[in-house]
LOZAGU-605770 format. One record per residue (C-alpha): residue in one letter; x, y, z. Coordinates in steps of 0.25 Angstrom, whole numbers. Layout:
N
<node r="A" east="X" north="Y" up="Z"/>
...
This chain:
380
<node r="M" east="0" north="0" up="0"/>
<node r="I" east="11" north="9" up="4"/>
<node r="I" east="18" north="7" up="-10"/>
<node r="Y" east="5" north="11" up="-17"/>
<node r="L" east="4" north="24" up="-9"/>
<node r="F" east="19" north="27" up="-11"/>
<node r="S" east="17" north="25" up="-26"/>
<node r="F" east="5" north="33" up="-27"/>
<node r="L" east="12" north="45" up="-19"/>
<node r="V" east="24" north="43" up="-29"/>
<node r="I" east="15" north="44" up="-41"/>
<node r="V" east="8" north="56" up="-35"/>
<node r="S" east="21" north="63" up="-32"/>
<node r="I" east="26" north="61" up="-47"/>
<node r="G" east="13" north="66" up="-52"/>
<node r="I" east="14" north="79" up="-44"/>
<node r="T" east="28" north="81" up="-48"/>
<node r="A" east="25" north="79" up="-62"/>
<node r="F" east="14" north="88" up="-62"/>
<node r="L" east="22" north="99" up="-55"/>
<node r="N" east="33" north="97" up="-65"/>
<node r="F" east="26" north="96" up="-78"/>
<node r="N" east="14" north="106" up="-76"/>
<node r="P" east="19" north="119" up="-81"/>
<node r="T" east="10" north="127" up="-72"/>
<node r="F" east="18" north="125" up="-60"/>
<node r="G" east="30" north="133" up="-67"/>
<node r="G" east="45" north="131" up="-67"/>
<node r="K" east="56" north="131" up="-57"/>
<node r="A" east="68" north="140" up="-55"/>
<node r="T" east="81" north="135" up="-62"/>
<node r="K" east="94" north="132" up="-53"/>
<node r="E" east="100" north="145" up="-57"/>
<node r="E" east="88" north="153" up="-53"/>
<node r="K" east="88" north="146" up="-39"/>
<node r="E" east="102" north="149" up="-37"/>
<node r="Y" east="99" north="163" up="-39"/>
<node r="Y" east="88" north="163" up="-30"/>
<node r="K" east="97" north="158" up="-19"/>
<node r="Q" east="104" north="171" up="-19"/>
<node r="L" east="91" north="179" up="-16"/>
<node r="G" east="87" north="183" up="-2"/>
<node r="N" east="72" north="179" up="-4"/>
<node r="Y" east="76" north="164" up="-8"/>
<node r="E" east="79" north="154" up="3"/>
<node r="N" east="80" north="139" up="2"/>
<node r="G" east="75" north="138" up="-12"/>
<node r="K" east="63" north="147" up="-10"/>
<node r="F" east="60" north="162" up="-11"/>
<node r="V" east="56" north="168" up="2"/>
<node r="N" east="48" north="180" up="7"/>
<node r="D" east="55" north="192" up="14"/>
<node r="S" east="45" north="190" up="26"/>
<node r="L" east="42" north="178" up="34"/>
<node r="T" east="30" north="172" up="27"/>
<node r="D" east="22" north="160" up="33"/>
<node r="M" east="16" north="151" up="23"/>
<node r="K" east="14" north="139" up="32"/>
<node r="M" east="0" north="134" up="36"/>
<node r="N" east="-2" north="125" up="48"/>
<node r="L" east="-12" north="114" up="49"/>
<node r="A" east="-23" north="123" up="54"/>
<node r="D" east="-21" north="133" up="42"/>
<node r="T" east="-21" north="121" up="32"/>
<node r="L" east="-34" north="115" up="38"/>
<node r="S" east="-41" north="129" up="39"/>
<node r="M" east="-37" north="132" up="24"/>
<node r="A" east="-43" north="118" up="20"/>
<node r="K" east="-56" north="122" up="27"/>
<node r="D" east="-56" north="135" up="20"/>
<node r="F" east="-54" north="129" up="7"/>
<node r="F" east="-66" north="119" up="8"/>
<node r="V" east="-76" north="128" up="16"/>
<node r="G" east="-71" north="142" up="17"/>
<node r="G" east="-68" north="153" up="8"/>
<node r="K" east="-82" north="160" up="7"/>
<node r="D" east="-83" north="169" up="-6"/>
<node r="R" east="-69" north="165" up="-11"/>
<node r="N" east="-74" north="166" up="-25"/>
<node r="P" east="-83" north="176" up="-32"/>
<node r="K" east="-97" north="171" up="-33"/>
<node r="G" east="-98" north="176" up="-47"/>
<node r="Q" east="-90" north="183" up="-58"/>
<node r="I" east="-82" north="195" up="-52"/>
<node r="S" east="-81" north="208" up="-60"/>
<node r="V" east="-71" north="209" up="-71"/>
<node r="E" east="-68" north="221" up="-79"/>
<node r="P" east="-65" north="221" up="-94"/>
<node r="I" east="-50" north="224" up="-96"/>
<node r="D" east="-47" north="237" up="-102"/>
<node r="W" east="-37" north="233" up="-113"/>
<node r="D" east="-36" north="247" up="-118"/>
<node r="L" east="-31" north="253" up="-105"/>
<node r="I" east="-21" north="241" up="-104"/>
<node r="N" east="-16" north="243" up="-118"/>
<node r="S" east="-14" north="258" up="-116"/>
<node r="K" east="-2" north="265" up="-110"/>
<node r="K" east="-9" north="268" up="-97"/>
<node r="D" east="-5" north="260" up="-84"/>
<node r="S" east="-16" north="251" up="-80"/>
<node r="L" east="-20" north="238" up="-72"/>
<node r="T" east="-29" north="227" up="-74"/>
<node r="W" east="-33" north="217" up="-64"/>
<node r="L" east="-34" north="202" up="-69"/>
<node r="G" east="-38" north="196" up="-56"/>
<node r="H" east="-30" north="191" up="-44"/>
<node r="S" east="-16" north="197" up="-46"/>
<node r="A" east="-16" north="198" up="-61"/>
<node r="F" east="-15" north="212" up="-67"/>
<node r="L" east="-12" north="218" up="-81"/>
<node r="V" east="-5" north="231" up="-79"/>
<node r="S" east="0" north="242" up="-88"/>
<node r="I" east="11" north="251" up="-83"/>
<node r="N" east="20" north="260" up="-92"/>
<node r="N" east="12" north="253" up="-104"/>
<node r="K" east="18" north="240" up="-99"/>
<node r="K" east="8" north="228" up="-98"/>
<node r="L" east="10" north="220" up="-86"/>
<node r="L" east="4" north="208" up="-80"/>
<node r="L" east="4" north="205" up="-65"/>
<node r="D" east="2" north="190" up="-61"/>
<node r="P" east="-6" north="187" up="-73"/>
<node r="M" east="-13" north="175" up="-68"/>
<node r="L" east="-25" north="173" up="-77"/>
<node r="G" east="-27" north="158" up="-77"/>
<node r="P" east="-40" north="152" up="-72"/>
<node r="M" east="-33" north="144" up="-60"/>
<node r="A" east="-23" north="149" up="-49"/>
<node r="S" east="-18" north="134" up="-49"/>
<node r="P" east="-8" north="125" up="-57"/>
<node r="V" east="-20" north="116" up="-60"/>
<node r="S" east="-33" north="118" up="-66"/>
<node r="F" east="-41" north="109" up="-57"/>
<node r="A" east="-37" north="116" up="-44"/>
<node r="G" east="-34" north="129" up="-38"/>
<node r="S" east="-41" north="143" up="-38"/>
<node r="K" east="-49" north="147" up="-50"/>
<node r="R" east="-50" north="161" up="-56"/>
<node r="Y" east="-63" north="168" up="-53"/>
<node r="E" east="-74" north="166" up="-64"/>
<node r="Y" east="-72" north="181" up="-69"/>
<node r="N" east="-64" north="177" up="-81"/>
<node r="K" east="-61" north="163" up="-85"/>
<node r="D" east="-54" north="168" up="-98"/>
<node r="I" east="-45" north="178" up="-91"/>
<node r="L" east="-32" north="171" up="-97"/>
<node r="D" east="-38" north="176" up="-111"/>
<node r="L" east="-35" north="191" up="-106"/>
<node r="I" east="-20" north="188" up="-109"/>
<node r="D" east="-24" north="188" up="-124"/>
<node r="K" east="-29" north="202" up="-123"/>
<node r="M" east="-18" north="207" up="-115"/>
<node r="P" east="-7" north="216" up="-122"/>
<node r="A" east="7" north="212" up="-122"/>
<node r="I" east="12" north="211" up="-108"/>
<node r="D" east="25" north="217" up="-104"/>
<node r="G" east="27" north="211" up="-91"/>
<node r="V" east="20" north="200" up="-82"/>
<node r="F" east="23" north="201" up="-67"/>
<node r="I" east="22" north="189" up="-58"/>
<node r="S" east="21" north="189" up="-43"/>
<node r="H" east="24" north="175" up="-40"/>
<node r="D" east="21" north="161" up="-46"/>
<node r="H" east="8" north="157" up="-39"/>
<node r="Y" east="-3" north="152" up="-48"/>
<node r="D" east="-12" north="164" up="-45"/>
<node r="H" east="-1" north="173" up="-50"/>
<node r="L" east="7" north="165" up="-61"/>
<node r="D" east="-2" north="157" up="-70"/>
<node r="Y" east="3" north="147" up="-80"/>
<node r="Q" east="-8" north="150" up="-91"/>
<node r="S" east="-7" north="165" up="-90"/>
<node r="I" east="8" north="165" up="-92"/>
<node r="L" east="7" north="156" up="-104"/>
<node r="K" east="-4" north="165" up="-110"/>
<node r="L" east="4" north="177" up="-107"/>
<node r="D" east="18" north="174" up="-110"/>
<node r="S" east="18" north="178" up="-125"/>
<node r="K" east="12" north="192" up="-121"/>
<node r="V" east="22" north="195" up="-110"/>
<node r="S" east="36" north="202" up="-111"/>
<node r="Y" east="41" north="199" up="-97"/>
<node r="F" east="37" north="191" up="-85"/>
<node r="Y" east="42" north="197" up="-71"/>
<node r="V" east="42" north="187" up="-60"/>
<node r="P" east="48" north="184" up="-47"/>
<node r="L" east="60" north="175" up="-46"/>
<node r="G" east="57" north="161" up="-50"/>
<node r="V" east="44" north="163" up="-56"/>
<node r="G" east="50" north="164" up="-70"/>
<node r="S" east="52" north="149" up="-70"/>
<node r="H" east="37" north="147" up="-71"/>
<node r="L" east="36" north="156" up="-83"/>
<node r="V" east="48" north="149" up="-90"/>
<node r="R" east="41" north="135" up="-88"/>
<node r="W" east="29" north="141" up="-94"/>
<node r="G" east="37" north="146" up="-107"/>
<node r="V" east="40" north="160" up="-104"/>
<node r="Q" east="53" north="165" up="-109"/>
<node r="K" east="63" north="167" up="-98"/>
<node r="G" east="67" north="180" up="-105"/>
<node r="K" east="53" north="186" up="-102"/>
<node r="I" east="54" north="182" up="-87"/>
<node r="I" east="60" north="192" up="-77"/>
<node r="E" east="62" north="187" up="-62"/>
<node r="L" east="64" north="196" up="-51"/>
<node r="N" east="67" north="195" up="-36"/>
<node r="W" east="60" north="204" up="-25"/>
<node r="W" east="64" north="219" up="-27"/>
<node r="E" east="71" north="217" up="-40"/>
<node r="E" east="66" north="227" up="-50"/>
<node r="M" east="68" north="230" up="-65"/>
<node r="N" east="64" north="239" up="-76"/>
<node r="F" east="53" north="233" up="-85"/>
<node r="Q" east="51" north="242" up="-97"/>
<node r="G" east="50" north="255" up="-89"/>
<node r="L" east="43" north="248" up="-77"/>
<node r="T" east="50" north="245" up="-64"/>
<node r="V" east="46" north="231" up="-59"/>
<node r="A" east="51" north="225" up="-46"/>
<node r="L" east="47" north="212" up="-39"/>
<node r="T" east="44" north="214" up="-24"/>
<node r="P" east="43" north="205" up="-13"/>
<node r="S" east="30" north="198" up="-8"/>
<node r="R" east="27" north="189" up="3"/>
<node r="H" east="22" north="176" up="-4"/>
<node r="F" east="27" north="163" up="-10"/>
<node r="S" east="27" north="156" up="-23"/>
<node r="G" east="26" north="142" up="-29"/>
<node r="R" east="18" north="135" up="-40"/>
<node r="G" east="20" north="120" up="-36"/>
<node r="L" east="21" north="111" up="-24"/>
<node r="F" east="36" north="112" up="-22"/>
<node r="N" east="41" north="126" up="-27"/>
<node r="S" east="36" north="136" up="-16"/>
<node r="N" east="43" north="149" up="-16"/>
<node r="S" east="52" north="145" up="-28"/>
<node r="T" east="49" north="158" up="-35"/>
<node r="L" east="48" north="172" up="-29"/>
<node r="W" east="35" north="180" up="-27"/>
<node r="G" east="33" north="195" up="-26"/>
<node r="G" east="26" north="208" up="-31"/>
<node r="W" east="29" north="218" up="-42"/>
<node r="V" east="32" north="233" up="-43"/>
<node r="I" east="29" north="239" up="-56"/>
<node r="L" east="33" north="253" up="-58"/>
<node r="G" east="29" north="261" up="-70"/>
<node r="K" east="29" north="276" up="-74"/>
<node r="D" east="15" north="279" up="-69"/>
<node r="T" east="12" north="266" up="-61"/>
<node r="R" east="19" north="260" up="-49"/>
<node r="L" east="13" north="246" up="-47"/>
<node r="Y" east="15" north="235" up="-36"/>
<node r="T" east="9" north="221" up="-36"/>
<node r="S" east="12" north="213" up="-23"/>
<node r="G" east="11" north="199" up="-28"/>
<node r="D" east="6" north="189" up="-18"/>
<node r="G" east="10" north="190" up="-3"/>
<node r="G" east="8" north="193" up="11"/>
<node r="Y" east="10" north="206" up="18"/>
<node r="G" east="24" north="210" up="22"/>
<node r="P" east="35" north="221" up="23"/>
<node r="H" east="38" north="220" up="8"/>
<node r="F" east="27" north="229" up="4"/>
<node r="K" east="33" north="241" up="12"/>
<node r="E" east="46" north="238" up="5"/>
<node r="I" east="40" north="238" up="-9"/>
<node r="G" east="33" north="251" up="-6"/>
<node r="E" east="46" north="258" up="-1"/>
<node r="K" east="53" north="253" up="-13"/>
<node r="Y" east="43" north="255" up="-24"/>
<node r="G" east="31" north="262" up="-19"/>
<node r="A" east="22" north="270" up="-21"/>
<node r="F" east="13" north="261" up="-30"/>
<node r="D" east="2" north="267" up="-39"/>
<node r="I" east="-5" north="253" up="-38"/>
<node r="T" east="-2" north="241" up="-30"/>
<node r="L" east="-8" north="227" up="-33"/>
<node r="I" east="-8" north="219" up="-19"/>
<node r="E" east="-11" north="205" up="-16"/>
<node r="G" east="-22" north="204" up="-5"/>
<node r="A" east="-30" north="192" up="-7"/>
<node r="Q" east="-30" north="176" up="-5"/>
<node r="Y" east="-25" north="179" up="9"/>
<node r="D" east="-27" north="170" up="21"/>
<node r="K" east="-22" north="170" up="35"/>
<node r="R" east="-16" north="157" up="33"/>
<node r="W" east="-7" north="163" up="22"/>
<node r="A" east="-6" north="177" up="27"/>
<node r="D" east="9" north="179" up="24"/>
<node r="I" east="7" north="177" up="9"/>
<node r="H" east="-6" north="184" up="6"/>
<node r="M" east="-10" north="198" up="11"/>
<node r="T" east="-24" north="201" up="16"/>
<node r="P" east="-31" north="213" up="9"/>
<node r="E" east="-27" north="222" up="21"/>
<node r="Q" east="-13" north="218" up="20"/>
<node r="S" east="-13" north="221" up="5"/>
<node r="V" east="-18" north="235" up="7"/>
<node r="Q" east="-7" north="237" up="17"/>
<node r="A" east="3" north="232" up="7"/>
<node r="N" east="-2" north="242" up="-3"/>
<node r="I" east="1" north="253" up="8"/>
<node r="D" east="15" north="247" up="11"/>
<node r="V" east="19" north="248" up="-4"/>
<node r="N" east="13" north="262" up="-5"/>
<node r="G" east="2" north="258" up="-16"/>
<node r="K" east="-7" north="270" up="-20"/>
<node r="N" east="-17" north="260" up="-26"/>
<node r="M" east="-19" north="246" up="-22"/>
<node r="M" east="-26" north="234" up="-29"/>
<node r="L" east="-28" north="221" up="-22"/>
<node r="M" east="-25" north="209" up="-30"/>
<node r="H" east="-24" north="193" up="-28"/>
<node r="W" east="-40" north="192" up="-28"/>
<node r="G" east="-51" north="192" up="-39"/>
<node r="A" east="-47" north="179" up="-46"/>
<node r="F" east="-44" north="168" up="-37"/>
<node r="S" east="-47" north="163" up="-23"/>
<node r="L" east="-34" north="158" up="-17"/>
<node r="A" east="-39" north="160" up="-2"/>
<node r="F" east="-51" north="159" up="6"/>
<node r="H" east="-56" north="173" up="7"/>
<node r="G" east="-67" north="179" up="-1"/>
<node r="W" east="-63" north="183" up="-15"/>
<node r="K" east="-66" north="198" up="-14"/>
<node r="E" east="-62" north="199" up="1"/>
<node r="P" east="-48" north="204" up="-2"/>
<node r="I" east="-53" north="216" up="-10"/>
<node r="E" east="-64" north="219" up="0"/>
<node r="R" east="-54" north="219" up="12"/>
<node r="A" east="-43" north="227" up="4"/>
<node r="S" east="-54" north="237" up="1"/>
<node r="I" east="-57" north="239" up="15"/>
<node r="E" east="-42" north="240" up="19"/>
<node r="A" east="-39" north="250" up="8"/>
<node r="E" east="-50" north="259" up="12"/>
<node r="K" east="-45" north="259" up="26"/>
<node r="T" east="-31" north="262" up="22"/>
<node r="G" east="-34" north="272" up="11"/>
<node r="I" east="-28" north="263" up="0"/>
<node r="N" east="-34" north="264" up="-14"/>
<node r="L" east="-38" north="250" up="-17"/>
<node r="I" east="-42" north="248" up="-32"/>
<node r="A" east="-49" north="235" up="-36"/>
<node r="P" east="-52" north="235" up="-51"/>
<node r="K" east="-60" north="223" up="-57"/>
<node r="I" east="-53" north="211" up="-63"/>
<node r="G" east="-50" north="216" up="-77"/>
<node r="E" east="-51" north="230" up="-74"/>
<node r="T" east="-40" north="239" up="-80"/>
<node r="I" east="-37" north="251" up="-72"/>
<node r="P" east="-28" north="263" up="-76"/>
<node r="L" east="-16" north="265" up="-66"/>
<node r="G" east="-13" north="278" up="-61"/>
<node r="S" east="-27" north="284" up="-62"/>
<node r="E" east="-39" north="287" up="-54"/>
<node r="V" east="-45" north="273" up="-56"/>
<node r="Y" east="-37" north="270" up="-44"/>
<node r="K" east="-48" north="278" up="-36"/>
<node r="S" east="-59" north="269" up="-40"/>
<node r="R" east="-63" north="255" up="-35"/>
<node r="T" east="-76" north="247" up="-37"/>
<node r="S" east="-79" north="236" up="-27"/>
<node r="W" east="-82" north="226" up="-39"/>
<node r="W" east="-81" north="214" up="-30"/>
<node r="E" east="-93" north="218" up="-22"/>
<node r="K" east="-85" north="220" up="-9"/>
<node r="D" east="-92" north="218" up="5"/>
<node r="L" east="-83" north="225" up="15"/>
<node r="S" east="-90" north="220" up="27"/>
<node r="K" east="-86" north="205" up="23"/>
<node r="A" east="-72" north="210" up="20"/>
<node r="E" east="-70" north="216" up="34"/>
<node r="E" east="-75" north="203" up="40"/>
<node r="S" east="-66" north="194" up="32"/>
<node r="K" east="-54" north="203" up="36"/>
<node r="K" east="-56" north="198" up="50"/>
<node r="S" east="-54" north="184" up="47"/>
<node r="T" east="-41" north="185" up="40"/>
């Protein structure tokens, strides 16, 4: 009997290993030369990238059991009850020389600065998962969102914050590649793109605080408090971070994913003030408080980096935690009003001009209920 069990486990192990090695969705691996270079860096220890601040990502048995319970019986209003509001994209404004921003849901944006067309974390696939039969599905507002790529102009630069599936999507990269001049990524992430057929000469990898001139724009990778990995055995093998993009008329900061920490003030001191900040503030939970911010912390992060106008991101497309789908923007709206922060919240697909009075307008298209948001804040 034991030999049959052993044989079964061996077969399963071989199957899992083959799946991980041959399924391109999982991405690539750093070369030996790249790993030798990483060893010289201050944010790389024992074969893994590390955060500047102590970051607890361990869950005890009680956390695991409570999460299992929430998965099966909790999570009220995690998904929209119907189709959420989507705005037709203003391609005329995008193709003009004016600075603009278009939200594509979650952390995906199409941005125009200095007449350079940029994509931030362009996850446009249907599933935030390596497989089609399991994982978080995109909300039912646009099943054909990948087709937007066909309508996009030539993309000067794609900026990736880290390699998690809700930010770096295999299908999206395959469809985008021929339109993109350059991919800007944290250290190690380029290995995924190379495996997917992107020419190595189009990939620019940066470490935290490294910056360069990109066709008149100053771009820099900034720290965040998070982690990485696309497989079972490659946690933190690639770096993560946020991006600073400085143009003639628009100074933009996007935080990437991550928990609250002192790095925000450091970013503000070095690169602020920012005309617009895109800050993560959803998919939070007290069980992983070090790697995802609450909406209130996101507003404070905007204050720390000296953002003139803030947009909350990491919501509106996928439910990766157990809070209500619109709870993040409701809570952020309350906190922004308390602290005097100008929070903008365009609809998905809405194109807004940057550096204009459109910043002063905000519609509650998600039909927010502030009383419920206050109640939910107490439980986090």
